[in-house]
N, C-alpha and C positions, 0 to 999 in steps of 0.2 A: 855560875851555877844558878843564880836567881833568875837570870834571863831565860835559861832553858826550862825552868820549872813554872814560868808564867803561863797562865791559862790563855788558850788561843782566842783571839777576838774575831768574831764573824762580822759580815758586812753591815748588819743592822745595829751594830754597836754593843750588843750583849755578848758576854763572855760564854764560850762553850767549854764545859768542863772536860778534862782529859778523859779519854775512853779507858785508859789504864792508869792506876795510881798505885805505886809501890811505896809503902811507908814502914821504915824500920824493920824490914823483913830479915829473918834469920832462919837458917836451917842447920841443925846440929845433929850429927850422927854419933852414936855411941858404939864403940868397939871395946867391950870389956870395961876397963876403968878409964879408957882414953876417950876424949871428946874431940870430934873433928868438926870444925865450923866451915861448912861448904859455902854458905852464904852469910855474910857478916854485916848486919845492920845496913841494908841497902835501901836507898831512896831515889826514885825518879818518876817521871810522868811521860805518857805517850798520848799524843793528840790523835783525834780521828783523821784517818787518811794518811797518816805518816808511815813511812817505811823506816822502821827502827832496827838497827843491827846491834846485837850483843856480841862484841868482839873480844876474844881472849884465847890464850893458849890452852892446850889440853890440861884438864884438872883445875882450871881457873874458877869453875862454879857456874859457868854460863848456861850449860844444859840443865843443871839442877834448878837454876832460876827460872828457866823456861817451863820446866815441869811443874814448878810451884804455881806459876801464873795460870797454867792449863788445868790445875787441880789434880794432876797425876800424882803428885806428892804433896804432903801436908807440911806447911811451914811450922817451924818451932816457935815463932813469935812474929809480931807485926801484923800489918794489914795488906791484903792484896785486893784492891777494888777494881772490878771490871764493870763498866757501865754503872758505877755506883754501888755495886753489890760485892760484899766481902766473900771471896771464893773460899777462904779458910774456914768459914763458919757453915758452909754448905754440907749436907749429907751426900752420900754417893748417889742417891736417887736424884737429888736436886742438881748435883753436878752434871749428871748424864743429860738431864733436860736442858740445862744451861748451855752445855757444849753443842747439843743438837740445834739450839736456837741461834747461837751467836758465833761459834768457833769453827774453824777449819784447820786441818793439819796436813803438812807436807813433811814426810820423813826421809832421812838419809837412805834407809834401806828399802824404800818404796812402800813396803807393807801392803802389797796387793795380795788378794786371795787367789792362789794358783788354780783352784778348781773353777774359777769364774773367768769370763771373757772381759775384755777392756770395758765394754758397755755395761756389764753387770757390776763391775767394780765401781764405776763412776756413779751408777744408780744408787749406791748404798745410802748416802746422806739423805736422799729424797725419800727413801723408805721410811725413815724416822719422821719425816714431815708429813707422812701419809699422802704423798702426791700419787694420784691415780697412775696405774701401770703404763698406759699409753702415753700420758703426758710426760712422765719421768723418763721414759725411754727416748722420747724426742729431745728432752732437755739434755740428757746424757750424750746423745748422738751429736747434737749441735755443739756441745762443749768439746767433744773429742775432735770434731772438725776444726774448731777454733784453735786447738793446740797442735794441729797438723797431723792428726791421726785418723783422718777420714777413711783410709784404706786398711786400718787395723782394728776396726770396731769389734770383729768377732774373734780376734786373736787372744790367746791366753798369755799370761806373763812370760812363761818359758819360751814363747815364740817371738818375743820382742827383745830388742837390745836394751841396755841400761838406760840410755837416754829416752827411749820410747816408753819404758816403764815409768820413768819419772814424770813424763808428760801425762801419763794416765793418772799418776798421783796428784799432779797439779789440777787436772780436770776434776778429779774427785773432790779436792779441797775447795774448789771455787764454784762448783756446779750449783750449790744451794745459795750462793751469794752471801756467805757469812760476813759479819761486820769485821771480824778479826781473824787473821790466818797466822798460825804459829808454824814456823819452818825451822826444823832442827837439822843443820848441816845438809840442806837439800841437794847440794851438788858434790857431796863428799865422795861418791862412788863414780863420778863422771870424769871424762877427759876434759882438757881445757876448752876446746871448741864447743863441746856440748854444754859445758858449764855456763859459758857466756850466753848461749841460746836460751837455756832454761832460766837464767836470771832475768834476761830481758823479757821473757814471756811472763814470768811471775809479776814483774813490775808493771808491765803493760796492762794485764788483766786487773790488777789492783787499782791502778790509776783510773781505768775506765769506769770502775764501780765505786771509787772513793772508799776502798777498803783499807784497813790498817794491817800492816805486816810487821811481825816481830820475828826476826831471823837470827839464829845462832850460827856463828862461823869463826874459824881461826884464821881465815884468809883475808888479809887487808884489801886485796883486789876486789873481793865481793862486797866489802863494806862500802866501797865507793858508789854502789848503787843506792845506798840508803840516804834518807834525809837527816837522820840522827844516828850517831855512832856512840854507843855506850861501851867504854873500855873497862874490862873486868880483870882483876888479878887477885888471886888468893881469896876469892869470895867478896872482894870489896871493889867499889867503883873508883877507878883511877881518874876518869874524865868523861864528860858528856859533850860531844861536839856536834854542832849543827853544820850540815854540808850545804853550801850555797848552790853549787852546780853538780848535783849527782849525775851519774851516767844516765843518759836519757835517749838512747839510740833506738827509738821504737820503729823507725822506718826500716832499719836493717833487720830488726827482729821480725817484723811483719813479712818482709821479703823472704827471709829464711823459712818462716812458717809456711808460706805459700809453696816454696820450693820443696820442702819436706813433704807437704801434702800431695804434691804432684808425683813425687817419687814413690810414696806409699801407695797411691792409687794405681800406679803402673805395676806394682808388685802383686796386686790382688790376683789370685789364681783364677783361671778361666773355668776350671772344673771345680765343683764344690767337693771338698774333702769330707770324709766321714766325720772327722772331728767337728767341722763347721756345721754339719747337718745335726749333730748332737748337742748343739748349744742349748743352754737352759732357757734362754729367753729369745723368742723370735718376734719380729714385728708383725708378721702376717702368717699365723699358723695355717697349714694346709687344711682345706675343708675336709670334714669327716674325721680328722685326727684330734686327739685330745690336746687341749691347750697346755703349754708347758707350765710347770709349777711356779707360782709367784714367790718372791722372797718375802717372808713375814717379818714384822717388826721385832718379834722376840728373837728370831734367828739372827737378824742384823745386829741387835743389841749385844748378843753373846759374842758374835764375831768381832765387833769393833772394840768391846771391852778387852778382849784378849789381845787385840792389836796394840792398844794403848799400854797394857801391862807388860807384854812380852816383846815389844819393839821388833816386830818382823817375823817372829817364830810362830809358825802355824801350830795351834793347839790340837790336841787329840780330838777335841769336840769339833773343830773346824774341819779336820781331815775326814772324820766320820760323816759330817754333814755333806761334804763334797762327794764321798764314796757313795752315800745313799742316793744322791741325784744321778751319779754316773751309772749306778747299778740299775736304776729305773730306766735309763736310756738304753742300757745293754740288754735289758730283759727280753725285748722282742726279738733281736737277732739271735739270742741264745736259744729261744724256743724254736725258731726256724731251723737252726742247725740240728736240734734234736730230732725234728720231723724228717730231715734229710737222711740222718743216720738210720732211723727206723725204716725208711723206704729202701735203703741199700741192703739192709739185713733181709 
């Protein structure tokens, strides 16, 4: 255990502090007079650039622990230090800014906004960073191409398969190049083949940018991708294992990504459908037409807060936001139909 908790030594001889430190963390839920200890006095460290897996069965406390690290839930005791800052002591406003700056998320249920295209969903983290519209659209497009969705940029979530939706989720999590990415059962809704593709993709992108991954899973096969495996049972750490030779088949992943990209490109419709014409964001608006509405920071903050709190369920506010934009797009055709009816009369 001592060996696992040692600070990583860099080339210049100086020690680099862990990017995440968990010290005596507890989470207690109260149900009437009963006390349930979901996380029980947990201690461990994660170094920069590590792929760490929290492995355990359903109900072991692994997802609760991830939520505590992300600040989605508050710990009942102990310290959660991320980049030296105690997440437990932060206010909601401070947490929101901290997540925007350092954290990315990949969810099991994808948590994409159905009223938006793949491009718009991936743009979201860049809105918070106030990246100019043209630049963020380019960044989002480049990331979608990187994950093999170059031909699905203007598709909405309901027009894509589960694997494609999760690729959009990965692109969204990594587009702003966060230092730490939290992944909660990222392949739980996928078949075996797609699961392997997604895992290789996550690890490849993280390795390229030396990003830290903290992934929750119940599947030992997925844990083999990690550099460090933390086994959890009944809210306690059973063991911390360092993996000498984690799965590292990036050549196969890159080949599969290229193949998927070619397949998606061939599926692009030759004729532009009405739905694609009505997308919220277009790279080159036609001359003489009003430019599409930009996503504002306040709108994005409301949507993402709801995603974190409700884990994939669209809130009424998000639905109304989507309806408002769709109504704006349908307004012109509706007026033309009224004119035609008047002419017939």
